[in-house]
C-alpha angles and dihedrals in degrees: 000000000000112000117236122230088263090055091054091048090050088053090050090048088055092046090054094047091050087056090045095050088048089053090061100219111221115256096020117115127229088246092052089052091047095053094044091051092048089054096050090043090053091047093053087052096049115130130191098224119088097230088051092045091053093056094055095037092054089057092053107036121068113228091250097041114142110228125192104187118098118042131002098287132066114252135201113243094257090057091043089058092060089048092052089051091058090046090049089050093053100040141035102229135197129175122221119220119283103270098188131013132178123181121194126169106315097348138086116194119192145160136209144146123268119204115207126183120187113234094208140013130057092308092054111144093011110121119212125190126227124196106220132195119191134192110195116187113200133195137167103261122198111254093031125095094212138028114293131203107255097175132026126185118186124195114186130176127179120248131185 
C-alpha cells in the first residue's frame, strides 16, 4: 500500500520525536517520554481500513478505556470499536500529522486534521476536514507491557 502524504508526514513526526526523546529534555520524566513516543509511534502505524486500525488500536487502548469521541455518551473501548466500524463503513478516512503535542504527567494532548469522505449519499466523494484535539490519559495497566490509554477525550470541529 502506497503511503499518502499524510502517512509520510506521520513517519517524519515519529522520527522527530525519537530524536527528541533521545535528547532527554530537562524536566520531562521517563513516563512522559514513553507516552509521547507511544502516541507518535501509533500515529505512524495508523491505517485507514478497519481491520488494520483494530490491530493497532488494540495495542494502545486498555480494554476498559473510557472514550469520549463518537456520540453524546462516553463508551468503553469495546463499544467504541463497534462505533468506529460504523464510521469506517460510512467514510473513507485519513489522519493528518500531529500538528501540536503537549505531554504533562500522564496525559498527551494533541491536535491534527482528520479527512473524511462519505462513501455514499449526495456528498459521496466530497472530502471534509475536521480539526481534532485529543486528550489521552495513560496508565500502567496490569497485563500490558507498556503504558496504555485509559481515557480518551476527543473534541472535533469542522473547518473549510
